[in-house]
Residue, then its C-alpha position, 0 to 999 in steps of 0.5 A: x500500499x502506497x499511502x501518502x505521508x501525513x502532512x498536517x500543517x499543509x492540510x490545515x492551510x488548504x482544506x479550510x484556508x490559510x487564514x484559519x490554519x494557525x488557529x486550528x493547528x495542533x498546539x492550539x496556536x491562534x492568530x493575534x487579536x486585531x488591536x487587542x480587541x475582543x468582540x462582545x458576544x451575547x448568548x441567546x438561550x441558556x441551555x445545557x449546551x450553553x451552560x456546559x460547553x459554550x459559556x466555559x469556552x468564553x473563559x478561554x477565547x482570545x478574540x471574544x468575550x461574553x458581554x450579554x445573555x438572553x434568557x426568560x429565567x431571571x434566576x438563571x441570569x443572576x448565576x451567569x452574571x456572577x460566573x461570567x461578569x456580565x453587567x446588568x446592561x448585557x442582560x435581556x429577555x426574549x421580549x426586550x431582545x431588540x433593545x440589544x441594538x442600543x448596546x455597543x458592547x455586543x457585536x455578535x449574537x450566538x443563537x442557542x434556541x429550539x430550531x423553530x426560533x432560529x429564523x426569528x432571532x436571526x432576523x431580529x439580531x440582523x435588524x439590530x445590526x449584530x453579526x449572527x452565529x447560529x447553532x445547527x441545524x440552521x433552521x427547520x427548512x430551506x425556506x427559513x434559511x433563505x430568509x435568514x441569509x437575506x436578512x443578514x445580507x440586507x443588514x450587512x452582517x455576517x451569518x455563521x452556522x456552528x458547524x464545529x466539526x469542520x475545525x476539529x483536527x480528526x475531521x480535518x485530517x479525514x478531509x485531507x485523506x480524501x482530498x489528497x487520495x491518501x488511501x486512493x480515491x474515496x468511493x463510499x461512506x457509512x455513518x451514523x449518529x444515534x442515541x436513546x432519547x430519555x426525555x419524554x417531554x423535551x422540545x426535540x419531540x415537538x414538531x412545531x419546535x423543530x424536533x426530530x432526530x434528522x434535524x438534531x443529529x442527522x445534520x452532522x452526518x450529512x455535513x460529514x459526507x459533503x465535506x469528506x467527498x467535497x461535492x454535493x449530493x444530487x439524489x437521496x433515498x430515505x426510509x423512516x421507521x418508528x418503534x415507539x409510536x407514542x413518544x415519537x408521534x410528532x417527529x422522526x425517530x429513526x431515518x436511514x438514507x442513501x445519498x448519491x453524488x455526481x462522481x458516483x460516490x455514495x453514502x449510507x447514513x442513519x440518525x435516531x433518537x431510539x438507538x444507543x451507542x451509534x456514533x461513527x463514520x467509515x470511509x472506503x477508498x480504493x486502497x484502504x479505509x479510515x474513520x472515527x468512533x466516537x465521531x460527532x460528539x463535542x469531545x472524545x473523537x478517536x480516529x483509525x485507519x487501515x494502515x498503522x503507518x498512517x495514523x489518525x490521532x490528535x489531541x482533543x480540542x475545545x470545539x466551541x473555543x475554536x469556532x468562536x475565536x475563528x468567527x471573531x477573527x474573520x469579523x475583526x479582519x473584515x473577511x467573509x466567514x466560510x461556514x456561512x448561511x449558504x452552508x447551512x442551506x445546503x444541508x437543509x436542501x438535503x434534509x428537505x429531500x430526505x423528508x420528501x423521499x420518506x413521504x413519496x417512498x422514492x428517490x428525490x432530487x436535492x434542490x439547488x442553492 
């Protein structure tokens, strides 16, 4: 087997862009903050993700600081103010959110809300003149994505989608393996992101709030297939199954689908709220295989390859710290953000086709941006 040797630094300079490379490289080097300024961010929605991952990331970021919070729970606001030194002037609720327009200390709004609320608060933030960073999935469908993109373009603010794994070293190295044909031409990908939903009442089980496994975790594996292959799927064939009709009455429980790409590559994927222990990806190439398990979580990525001389091993990183710093750096440098609203729209076009295929029981074409 004649795999090409690993060249981590060159990959980081080409797959994502030279401007981002120094910030993601092993050793956690970062670009200098412009004029010593840190952008002020406000988190909209103090969820468990905000509490356990996003908030703590701001204690380490070089280009960003937590300057505001938006919550409907005053008691929670007090806890966050004390922990992150957020002033009273940086505390908002969902009703008075639009007053954020008057706060010059807040440059970016990070939306961490149920999926059905992403469009509304993106539009409101853009009208307030704030840059927007929104958790995945970007919205609940492609039409909402288009509205969000249009609102941010009209306001001349940046719109970023929190696809943290695009900056995770194991995933980036897998992109390099595919792009440089390290194991020969890639042909096929198998991936799944599934877990057992213990909560019987949460918003992820409500259709009107944008719930369901495909939107929640399926988006990760759609992303992975797209950035590993470096091309967009043209058709999808999907099947939905439910084993708990009461719990998942409103949303999808388990969906399996195949994506076909213009080059002939294929991907078999699965997302589920009722299947535990499935968090992995395998890429098949002409001269070998490579993959990860665990793969898509907020930490713990573990890679492997079919050739022990070509490892897939990196130190763990804080995904949220990296993406917050990089988005901030792009704004400070006056550069367009690569993982923008159109990247989110592309995933939603695929998911729209998946839902349509489930309903029609036949292959469906993926819409165009």
